[in-house]
C-alpha positions in Angstrom: 77.5 106.7 117.4 77.0 103.0 118.5 74.3 102.5 115.9 76.7 103.8 113.2 79.3 101.2 114.2 76.7 98.4 113.9 75.8 99.6 110.4 79.3 98.8 109.0 81.0 95.5 108.5 84.0 94.5 110.6 86.3 94.6 107.6 85.4 98.2 106.9 85.9 99.2 110.6 89.2 97.4 110.5 90.3 99.3 107.4 89.3 102.6 109.0 91.4 101.7 112.1 94.4 101.0 109.9 94.0 104.3 108.1 93.9 106.0 111.5 97.1 104.4 112.5 98.8 105.4 109.3 97.6 109.0 109.6 98.7 109.1 113.3 102.3 108.5 112.2 102.0 111.4 109.7 100.4 113.6 112.2 103.1 113.0 114.8 105.7 113.8 112.1 103.8 117.1 111.3 103.8 118.1 114.9 107.5 117.3 115.3 108.6 119.1 112.1 106.6 122.2 113.0 108.0 122.5 116.6 111.5 121.5 115.8 111.5 124.1 113.0 110.9 126.9 115.4 107.1 127.2 115.5 105.2 127.3 118.8 103.1 124.3 119.6 99.8 126.2 119.2 100.5 126.8 115.5 100.3 123.1 114.3 97.5 122.5 116.8 95.5 125.4 115.4 96.1 124.2 111.9 95.0 120.6 112.8 91.8 121.8 114.5 90.7 124.5 112.0 92.2 123.3 108.7 92.3 119.5 109.2 94.0 118.7 105.9 97.4 117.0 106.2 98.7 118.0 102.8 97.7 121.6 103.2 99.1 121.8 106.7 102.5 120.4 105.6 102.6 122.9 102.7 101.6 125.9 104.8 104.2 125.1 107.5 106.8 124.5 104.8 106.2 127.9 103.3 106.5 129.6 106.7 109.6 127.7 107.7 111.3 128.5 104.4 110.7 132.3 105.0 107.4 132.8 103.2 104.7 135.0 104.4 101.5 133.9 106.2 99.5 135.0 103.2 101.6 132.8 100.9 101.0 129.9 103.3 97.3 130.4 103.3 97.2 130.6 99.5 99.2 127.4 99.2 96.8 125.6 101.5 93.8 126.8 99.6 95.2 125.6 96.3 95.8 122.1 97.7 92.4 122.0 99.4 90.7 122.8 96.1 90.7 119.1 95.4 88.1 118.6 98.1 85.5 120.5 96.1 84.6 117.6 93.8 84.7 115.3 96.8 82.0 117.4 98.4 79.8 117.0 95.4 80.4 113.2 95.4 79.3 112.7 99.1 76.7 115.5 99.3 74.0 113.0 100.1 75.7 112.1 103.4 75.7 115.7 104.6 72.0 116.2 104.7 70.4 117.8 107.8 70.5 121.1 109.7 73.2 123.6 108.9 75.4 122.8 111.8 75.5 119.2 110.8 76.5 120.1 107.3 79.1 122.5 108.6 80.6 119.7 110.8 80.5 117.3 107.9 82.4 119.7 105.7 85.1 120.0 108.4 85.4 116.2 108.5 85.6 115.9 104.7 89.0 114.3 103.8 90.4 112.1 101.1 89.9 109.1 103.4 86.4 109.8 104.6 85.2 110.5 101.1 86.8 107.3 99.8 85.2 105.1 102.5 81.8 106.7 101.9 82.0 106.1 98.1 82.9 102.5 98.7 79.5 101.9 100.2 76.4 101.3 98.1 73.6 101.8 100.7 72.8 105.3 101.9 72.9 104.3 105.6 76.3 102.7 105.2 77.6 105.6 103.2 76.7 108.0 106.1 78.1 105.6 108.7 81.4 105.2 106.9 81.8 109.0 106.4 81.1 110.0 109.9 83.0 107.2 111.6 86.1 107.7 109.4 85.9 111.5 109.6 85.4 111.7 113.4 88.0 109.0 114.1 90.6 110.7 111.9 89.9 114.1 113.5 90.5 112.8 117.0 93.5 110.6 116.1 95.2 113.3 113.9 95.0 116.0 116.5 96.2 113.8 119.3 99.1 112.6 117.2 100.0 116.2 116.2 100.0 117.2 119.9 102.2 114.2 120.8 104.6 114.9 118.0 104.8 118.6 118.9 105.6 117.7 122.5 108.3 115.4 121.5 109.6 118.0 119.1 113.1 117.5 117.8 113.6 114.1 119.5 112.3 112.3 116.4 115.2 113.7 114.4 115.1 113.5 110.6 111.6 112.3 109.9 112.4 111.9 106.2 114.4 108.8 107.1 111.3 107.1 108.3 109.5 107.5 105.0 106.4 108.9 106.6 105.7 111.0 103.6 104.8 107.8 101.8 102.0 106.9 104.2 99.4 109.2 102.6 99.7 108.0 99.0 100.0 104.4 100.3 96.7 104.7 102.2 94.9 106.4 99.3 96.1 103.8 96.8 94.8 101.0 99.1 91.4 102.8 99.3 91.0 103.3 95.6 92.2 99.9 94.3 88.8 98.2 94.7 87.2 100.9 92.6 89.5 100.4 89.7 87.7 97.2 88.7 85.2 99.5 87.0 86.4 100.3 83.5 85.2 103.9 83.5 86.8 104.6 86.9 90.1 102.9 85.8 90.2 105.0 82.6 89.6 108.2 84.6 92.2 107.3 87.2 95.0 106.4 84.7 94.3 109.4 82.5 94.4 111.7 85.5 97.6 110.2 86.8 99.2 110.6 83.4 98.2 114.2 83.2 99.5 114.9 86.7 102.9 113.3 86.0 103.2 115.2 82.7 102.6 118.6 84.2 104.5 118.0 87.5 107.8 119.5 86.3 106.2 122.7 85.1 103.8 123.7 87.9 104.1 124.3 91.7 103.9 121.4 94.1 100.3 120.5 94.9 98.9 121.7 91.6 99.3 118.5 89.6 96.6 116.9 91.6 94.2 119.5 90.4 95.2 118.8 86.8 94.4 115.1 87.5 90.8 116.0 87.7 90.8 116.2 83.9 90.6 112.4 84.0 86.9 112.7 84.9 86.3 113.8 81.3 87.2 110.3 80.2 85.2 108.4 82.9 82.2 107.8 80.6 78.6 107.5 81.7 78.3 105.7 85.1 76.2 102.5 85.1 76.1 99.2 83.5 78.4 98.3 80.6 77.2 98.4 77.0 76.9 94.6 76.9 74.8 94.6 80.1 72.7 97.4 78.8 72.0 95.5 75.6 71.1 92.4 77.5 68.9 94.4 79.8 67.2 96.2 76.9 66.5 92.9 75.1 65.1 91.4 78.3 62.9 94.5 78.9 61.5 94.4 75.4 60.8 90.7 75.5 57.5 89.8 77.3 57.6 87.6 80.4 57.5 83.9 79.3 54.6 82.8 81.6 52.5 85.7 80.4 53.3 84.9 76.8 52.4 81.2 77.3 49.0 82.2 78.9 48.2 84.5 76.0 49.0 81.8 73.4 46.8 79.3 75.2 43.9 81.8 75.3 44.2 82.4 71.5 44.1 78.6 70.9 41.0 78.2 73.0 39.2 81.0 71.1 40.2 79.3 67.8 38.5 76.1 68.8 
């Protein structure tokens, strides 16, 4: 684990730490809401250990506390977690190795760990960012849920604290650097527009799945057309020193 920390820059480690702090607040809120709503402490703890997906956990507990069945809660969580499927394809290269390592990596796959991994260009840094972020969040989240559950109803109305805004704020901060790329920016804005459009007509959590349609407008990854044109011209043009040497040889033969 120490070698993984040496692989990443201090700025990246600092950002991961800040994300852990933000998620700890949300985790404490989840634990408090669950216990104060009448659920035993083991329920939010089991969800945090086995599911480890904040949005799905909140949705599942919300269904149960509102009188829904356990089957409805599981179905809601599965729908929300469907967004992680494309994330798995995007970071598949960091989950190489024996089956138990891939299984552990799948458990640690979250919006944040995927985002930090995708920010890195080098394979070593991608793996380090994924595992450090995923493992840190897993420990911090479960400890925060436990603490929040123990405190229970003492927090009171958690909506007043605005903790529900912590998740989108963290994700927005993570994706902003990627929006400098035109294709990524087009896909993100298109997906956001589609999600906002369908939000009044579909259940909560489903709009994020419709946002994946933005990927259809991302375009081909890689250099811009101008860069490709310049690169193609450079590739088709012979190297100047070699051309000069060839010209000198022709002149020498002419003499």
